[in-house]
N, C-alpha and C positions, 0 to 999 in steps of 0.2 A: 500359485496364489496370485488371484485376479485382483491387485490392488490398485486404486487410483493413484496416480502421480500427477500433480500439476506442476506447470512451469511458467514462471513469470520472469521476464528479463528485459534488459533494454538492448538486446543483440540485434534487434531487426528480424525479419522473416528469411533468414538465409541459411547458409552452410553451418554456422555455429549452433543453431538449434537443432538441426538435423544430426550433427554428431552427438550432442547430448542424448538425443532419443536413441541413436544407435548404441551407445554405451549402457543406456537402461535396459533395452530390449536384449542385449547380449548376455545380460545377467538374469533377467526375469522376462522371458519372452511373453508371458502372459500379463504383463503391466498394461494397464489402461492409462495412456498418457493424455492429458487435457492441457492444451495451451490456454492460459489465462490471457496473456498478452506478451509480445515481444517488442512492443512499441512504446515501453517506458522511455521518456526522455533520457538521453545519455548521461549517466552519473547522477541523475536526479532521485536521490534516496527517498525523499520525502514523498514524491509522487509514487514511487514503486510500493512504498509502505502503504499508502492509502489504497491502492489498487488490490493488493494482497489482502489487506484488512477487510475489503469489501466483498471479496469473491470467495476466498477460501473456505469460509464457514458453510458455504452451500454445498460442499463436498465432505460429507460425514466421515471423520475418521481417515481422511487422505493424508497423503505425504506431499507436502508443498515445497518445492525448491523456488526459491527467490534469489535472483542475482542481479543486483546492481552494485558493482564492486569495484569503485576506482583505487582500492587498495590492494588489489589482487597481487600476490607475489610478495607483499610486505609482511611484517610480523602480526598483522591482524589475524585473529583467529577464524576458524571455520566453526561452525555451531550446528547442533542437533538440538532443537527445542521440542522437549516432549510435553505434550499437552494432554489434556481430558480428552480432547476430540481431534487426534491426530498428531502429526509431526511437522515441523518445519526445519528446512535444512538451507544453510547459506552462509553469507559472511557476517562476521560481528561488527556491523557498522549501524545498528539500530534498524535496519530494513525490516526485519521479522518481528520485532519486539510488540507493535500494537496489536498484529493478528495473534501472536501468541497468547496475550492477555486475553483476547476476545475468545480464543479456542480453551481457555482454562489452563495456563502456564502451570506446569508441574516442576520440571526439571531442566536444566540447561547443560549440555555437554559440550566440551571442546574436543573437536574432532582429531584423533591422534594416530589410530591404528592404520598403518599404510597398507596393510593386507587387504583393506576394503577400498584402496584406491585403484585407479588404473596405472598402469606402468608402461612408460615413464609418467611423471607429472610435469605438465608444462608450467613455467613460472607465470604465464599470462592467461591460463584457461582452466582455472580451478572448477569452473561450472561443469566442464566436461569430465575432468580427471579426478576430482574429489567429490563434488555435490552430487552429480548425477549417480556415479556408482554407489555412494553411500545411500542415497534414497532408494536405488533399487534393491540393495542388501536389506534395508528396513522392510520393503514390501514384501521380502520373502520370510519375514520374521525375525532377522538378526535383531538383538536387542541393543538399544543405544549405548548401554553401559559396555557392551563389547566393543564399540567403535570408538568410544571417547571416554574422556574423564570429567566428573562433575566440576563445574565452576559456579562461582557466584558473583563474578565480575564480568561485566558486559557493558557494550555501548547501549545507553538508553535512548529512547525516542518515543514521543507521544504525539498523536495526532490533535489530541484535545488540548487547546490553549487558549485562555480567556483571562483577561484582567478586568476586574470591575472596579469602576470608579463611580462617583456621584452621577447618575443618569447617563453613564456612557459604559459601553463593552468594548474592549479591544481584543482582536485576534489577528489573525493572516490568512491568506487564500493558501490552501494546501493542495488544491487539484483542480484542473479545468478538463471537463469532459469533452467528448467528441461534438457535442452540441453547443460547446462554448458556455456551458454553465459553470458559474464561479462557486466552488465549494470551499467554506471557511473552517477553521479550527473551532468554531464556536459550536458546542454540542447542544443537543436538545434539552438536556437537563438544565443548562444555564439559560437558554433562550426562552423556555416556558416560564421563568420566572418574571419576564419582562414583556412578552408579546402574546396575543391571541390572534387567531386568524381574523383578518379584517382590519386590524390596526395599520397605522402608518409607522414607519421607522426612517430616520434620516441616516444614511450612510455616508462615510467618507472613505476614500481610496486614493492610493498613490499611483496614478495613471502615468503611461510613458510621456503624456503630454502634461503632466502636473496634477495637482489635486482635483479630485472629482467630489463633487457633493451632490447627492440626489435624494429626494423623498419618495419612498417606495412603499407600496401596499405589500403587506404580509398575508399571502394567500396560501390556502390548502393544497392547491396544484396549480399548474401553468394554464390550464383551461379557464380558471375563474379570472384570469386577466384579459384585457382587450388584446386584440391581434398587436403584436410588436410592442406590446407594454413591457418596460422594464419593471421587474417585480422581485420579491424575495419569497422564499419558502423554506421547507425543510428537505433536505436530499433524502434520497432513498437510503442512505446510511446514517440518517438522523445527525446531520449538521446544517447549519444555517447556509443557505445557498441564494445567489443572486443570478436570475435568469431573465431571459426574453421570451415571451410567448411567441412561438413560431418564428424565433430569431436567435441571434448569437450575442450573448452578453460580453464574450471576450473581444470580439470585433468591434462592438459598439462603444465598450469602454476603454479598449487598448490597454490591457493589464496583463500581468503575469503572474505565475506562481510565486509565492513567497512575499508578496506585497502586504503590508499591513491594511487592516480594516477596522473602522471604527463605527459603532452604532450608537446613535444618540436618542434618548426617549424624552 
Protein backbone atom coordinates (compact mmCIF):
# COMPACT_ATOMS: atom_id res chain seq x y z
CA UNK A 1 0.00 0.00 0.00
CA UNK A 2 1.50 3.33 -1.10
CA UNK A 3 0.45 5.63 1.74
CA UNK A 4 1.80 9.10 2.49
CA UNK A 5 3.57 9.46 5.85
CA UNK A 6 4.65 12.96 6.80
CA UNK A 7 7.35 13.80 9.34
CA UNK A 8 7.69 16.97 11.41
CA UNK A 9 10.34 17.12 14.15
CA UNK A 10 12.84 19.32 15.95
CA UNK A 11 15.69 16.89 15.16
CA UNK A 12 17.49 18.85 12.45
CA UNK A 13 18.28 17.37 9.03
CA UNK A 14 20.59 14.57 10.12
CA UNK A 15 20.97 11.00 11.21
CA UNK A 16 17.91 10.86 13.48
CA UNK A 17 15.52 11.55 10.61
CA UNK A 18 17.32 9.04 8.41
CA UNK A 19 16.86 6.38 11.09
CA UNK A 20 13.12 7.08 11.28
CA UNK A 21 12.81 6.75 7.51
CA UNK A 22 14.73 3.48 7.56
CA UNK A 23 12.33 2.02 10.11
CA UNK A 24 9.28 3.12 8.12
CA UNK A 25 10.59 1.67 4.87
CA UNK A 26 11.66 -1.60 6.47
CA UNK A 27 8.00 -2.18 7.38
CA UNK A 28 6.37 -0.64 4.31
CA UNK A 29 8.85 -0.29 1.42
CA UNK A 30 6.16 1.45 -0.66
CA UNK A 31 5.46 4.22 1.86
CA UNK A 32 5.76 7.73 0.44
CA UNK A 33 7.60 9.78 3.07
CA UNK A 34 7.21 13.56 3.03
CA UNK A 35 9.35 15.83 5.23
CA UNK A 36 7.25 18.70 6.51
CA UNK A 37 10.22 20.08 8.43
CA UNK A 38 12.90 19.05 10.88
CA UNK A 39 13.77 22.64 11.79
CA UNK A 40 11.24 23.25 14.55
CA UNK A 41 13.06 25.02 17.36
CA UNK A 42 14.17 22.44 19.94
CA UNK A 43 11.45 21.61 22.47
CA UNK A 44 9.14 24.31 21.04
CA UNK A 45 5.82 22.48 21.13
CA UNK A 46 3.77 25.56 20.19
CA UNK A 47 5.79 26.20 17.04
CA UNK A 48 5.60 22.55 16.07
CA UNK A 49 1.84 22.50 16.61
CA UNK A 50 1.38 25.50 14.31
CA UNK A 51 3.51 23.99 11.54
CA UNK A 52 1.75 20.62 11.63
CA UNK A 53 -1.64 22.36 11.77
CA UNK A 54 -0.72 24.48 8.75
CA UNK A 55 0.73 21.75 6.52
CA UNK A 56 -0.81 18.36 7.28
CA UNK A 57 -4.30 19.09 5.85
CA UNK A 58 -2.78 19.37 2.37
CA UNK A 59 -1.98 15.64 2.43
CA UNK A 60 -5.43 14.08 2.26
CA UNK A 61 -5.79 11.07 4.55
CA UNK A 62 -2.08 11.04 5.31
CA UNK A 63 -0.43 9.63 8.41
CA UNK A 64 1.37 12.45 10.18
CA UNK A 65 4.19 11.80 12.63
CA UNK A 66 4.93 14.85 14.79
CA UNK A 67 7.74 14.73 17.33
CA UNK A 68 8.72 17.60 19.60
CA UNK A 69 9.12 15.58 22.73
CA UNK A 70 10.90 17.01 25.78
CA UNK A 71 9.14 14.33 27.87
CA UNK A 72 10.53 11.36 25.93
CA UNK A 73 11.15 8.34 28.16
CA UNK A 74 8.88 9.59 30.95
CA UNK A 75 5.34 8.51 31.79
CA UNK A 76 3.84 10.72 29.06
CA UNK A 77 1.71 8.72 26.65
CA UNK A 78 2.27 8.06 22.98
CA UNK A 79 -0.87 8.69 20.94
CA UNK A 80 -2.63 7.80 17.73
CA UNK A 81 -5.24 10.38 16.83
CA UNK A 82 -7.75 8.99 14.38
CA UNK A 83 -9.35 11.74 12.31
CA UNK A 84 -11.88 12.02 9.53
CA UNK A 85 -9.02 12.90 7.19
CA UNK A 86 -6.06 10.85 8.35
CA UNK A 87 -4.06 9.92 11.44
CA UNK A 88 -1.56 11.69 13.67
CA UNK A 89 1.06 9.85 15.71
CA UNK A 90 3.27 11.31 18.42
CA UNK A 91 3.63 12.29 22.07
CA UNK A 92 0.82 13.36 24.38
CA UNK A 93 1.96 16.93 24.99
CA UNK A 94 -0.54 18.95 22.95
CA UNK A 95 1.58 19.00 19.79
CA UNK A 96 -0.93 17.15 17.62
CA UNK A 97 -4.23 18.41 19.03
CA UNK A 98 -4.78 21.59 16.94
CA UNK A 99 -4.15 19.70 13.71
CA UNK A 100 -6.31 16.77 14.81
CA UNK A 101 -9.26 19.06 15.35
CA UNK A 102 -8.63 20.59 11.94
CA UNK A 103 -8.66 17.10 10.37
CA UNK A 104 -11.87 16.10 12.15
CA UNK A 105 -10.77 14.35 15.35
CA UNK A 106 -12.75 11.14 15.97
CA UNK A 107 -10.87 9.00 18.49
CA UNK A 108 -7.65 9.06 20.53
CA UNK A 109 -5.68 5.91 21.32
CA UNK A 110 -2.88 5.42 23.81
CA UNK A 111 -0.18 3.37 22.06
CA UNK A 112 0.26 0.15 24.03
CA UNK A 113 0.96 -2.88 21.81
CA UNK A 114 4.69 -3.55 21.73
CA UNK A 115 4.30 -5.90 18.78
CA UNK A 116 4.14 -2.78 16.63
CA UNK A 117 7.30 -1.20 18.13
CA UNK A 118 10.92 -1.68 17.17
CA UNK A 119 12.90 -3.98 19.41
CA UNK A 120 14.59 -2.84 21.54
CA UNK A 121 12.98 0.52 22.41
CA UNK A 122 15.37 3.30 23.36
CA UNK A 123 14.40 5.47 26.33
CA UNK A 124 15.44 8.57 24.38
CA UNK A 125 14.25 7.94 20.81
CA UNK A 126 10.57 6.98 20.74
CA UNK A 127 10.26 8.73 17.37
CA UNK A 128 12.33 5.95 15.79
CA UNK A 129 11.30 3.02 17.96
CA UNK A 130 7.58 3.65 18.55
CA UNK A 131 6.09 6.44 16.44
CA UNK A 132 7.78 5.60 13.11
CA UNK A 133 6.92 1.87 13.18
CA UNK A 134 3.38 2.56 14.38
CA UNK A 135 2.84 4.99 11.51
CA UNK A 136 4.21 2.46 9.04
CA UNK A 137 1.90 -0.28 10.32
CA UNK A 138 -1.05 2.11 10.01
CA UNK A 139 -0.02 2.77 6.42
CA UNK A 140 -0.39 -0.98 5.76
CA UNK A 141 -3.94 -0.95 7.05
CA UNK A 142 -3.47 -2.05 10.65
CA UNK A 143 -6.31 -0.59 12.72
CA UNK A 144 -5.53 1.95 15.44
CA UNK A 145 -7.57 -0.15 17.88
CA UNK A 146 -5.13 -3.02 17.35
CA UNK A 147 -2.20 -0.82 18.37
CA UNK A 148 -3.65 1.04 21.33
CA UNK A 149 -6.53 1.58 23.70
CA UNK A 150 -9.08 4.38 23.65
CA UNK A 151 -8.47 7.29 26.02
CA UNK A 152 -10.37 10.47 26.76
CA UNK A 153 -7.71 12.28 28.78
CA UNK A 154 -4.89 14.05 26.97
CA UNK A 155 -2.82 17.22 27.09
CA UNK A 156 -4.81 19.94 25.37
CA UNK A 157 -3.37 22.80 23.35
CA UNK A 158 -5.03 25.45 21.23
CA UNK A 159 -3.47 27.86 18.76
CA UNK A 160 -6.41 30.21 18.98
CA UNK A 161 -6.19 32.49 21.98
CA UNK A 162 -7.84 35.87 22.33
CA UNK A 163 -9.09 37.97 25.20
CA UNK A 164 -11.55 40.69 24.28
CA UNK A 165 -11.80 43.80 26.41
CA UNK A 166 -13.25 47.19 25.64
CA UNK A 167 -11.61 48.36 22.40
CA UNK A 168 -8.75 45.86 22.94
CA UNK A 169 -7.83 42.37 21.77
CA UNK A 170 -5.10 40.42 23.56
CA UNK A 171 -3.24 37.39 22.22
CA UNK A 172 0.31 36.14 21.76
CA UNK A 173 2.81 35.46 18.99
CA UNK A 174 2.68 31.73 18.23
CA UNK A 175 4.97 31.43 15.20
CA UNK A 176 7.62 33.34 13.25
CA UNK A 177 8.16 32.10 9.71
CA UNK A 178 11.34 32.14 7.61
CA UNK A 179 10.46 35.60 6.26
CA UNK A 180 10.26 37.03 9.78
CA UNK A 181 6.47 37.39 9.70
CA UNK A 182 4.94 37.40 13.18
CA UNK A 183 1.87 35.17 13.37
CA UNK A 184 -0.42 35.63 16.34
CA UNK A 185 -3.04 33.54 18.11
CA UNK A 186 -5.79 35.92 17.01
CA UNK A 187 -7.98 34.06 14.49
CA UNK A 188 -9.77 35.52 11.51
CA UNK A 189 -13.21 34.92 13.04
CA UNK A 190 -12.30 37.33 15.85
CA UNK A 191 -10.34 39.87 13.81
CA UNK A 192 -13.13 40.34 11.26
CA UNK A 193 -15.34 41.68 14.04
CA UNK A 194 -12.94 44.61 14.47
CA UNK A 195 -11.04 45.26 11.24
CA UNK A 196 -11.59 45.70 7.53
CA UNK A 197 -8.77 45.93 5.01
CA UNK A 198 -7.57 49.51 4.86
CA UNK A 199 -8.21 50.20 8.56
CA UNK A 200 -5.56 51.37 11.01
CA UNK A 201 -4.79 49.37 14.15
CA UNK A 202 -2.53 50.18 17.10
CA UNK A 203 -0.41 47.25 18.26
CA UNK A 204 1.55 46.75 21.46
CA UNK A 205 4.28 44.10 21.78
CA UNK A 206 6.84 43.18 24.40
CA UNK A 207 10.13 43.28 22.51
CA UNK A 208 13.60 42.38 23.73
CA UNK A 209 14.31 46.09 24.08
CA UNK A 210 11.05 46.91 25.88
CA UNK A 211 7.49 47.77 24.95
CA UNK A 212 6.75 48.45 21.28
CA UNK A 213 3.80 50.55 20.14
CA UNK A 214 3.02 50.97 16.44
CA UNK A 215 0.15 52.15 14.28
CA UNK A 216 -0.22 49.76 11.35
CA UNK A 217 -2.38 49.53 8.30
CA UNK A 218 -4.41 46.32 8.01
CA UNK A 219 -3.91 45.25 4.40
CA UNK A 220 -5.12 42.45 2.14
CA UNK A 221 -1.56 41.39 1.28
CA UNK A 222 2.04 42.53 1.54
CA UNK A 223 2.13 44.16 -1.89
CA UNK A 224 -0.53 46.68 -0.89
CA UNK A 225 2.03 48.27 1.45
CA UNK A 226 4.94 50.52 0.64
CA UNK A 227 8.35 48.91 0.34
CA UNK A 228 9.71 48.14 3.86
CA UNK A 229 6.41 49.25 5.45
CA UNK A 230 5.51 47.54 8.74
CA UNK A 231 1.94 46.35 8.26
CA UNK A 232 -0.65 43.83 9.42
CA UNK A 233 -2.60 41.26 7.43
CA UNK A 234 -4.12 37.78 7.74
CA UNK A 235 -1.74 34.86 7.47
CA UNK A 236 -2.29 32.07 4.96
CA UNK A 237 -3.62 29.98 7.87
CA UNK A 238 -6.05 32.74 8.88
CA UNK A 239 -4.35 34.29 11.91
CA UNK A 240 -3.54 37.98 12.44
CA UNK A 241 0.00 38.64 11.21
CA UNK A 242 2.53 41.46 11.45
CA UNK A 243 4.86 41.78 8.47
CA UNK A 244 7.22 44.05 6.59
CA UNK A 245 6.76 44.38 2.84
CA UNK A 246 10.04 43.08 1.41
CA UNK A 247 11.52 43.05 4.89
CA UNK A 248 11.68 41.14 8.17
CA UNK A 249 9.36 42.04 11.05
CA UNK A 250 11.22 39.85 13.56
CA UNK A 251 14.52 41.63 12.94
CA UNK A 252 12.90 45.04 12.85
CA UNK A 253 10.98 44.64 16.10
CA UNK A 254 13.36 42.25 17.92
CA UNK A 255 10.68 39.90 19.25
CA UNK A 256 10.31 36.17 19.92
CA UNK A 257 7.60 33.51 19.91
CA UNK A 258 5.39 33.56 22.99
CA UNK A 259 5.33 37.29 23.66
CA UNK A 260 1.96 38.98 24.28
CA UNK A 261 0.34 41.18 21.66
CA UNK A 262 -2.42 43.76 22.10
CA UNK A 263 -4.52 45.36 19.41
CA UNK A 264 -6.22 48.63 20.29
CA UNK A 265 -9.06 50.07 18.21
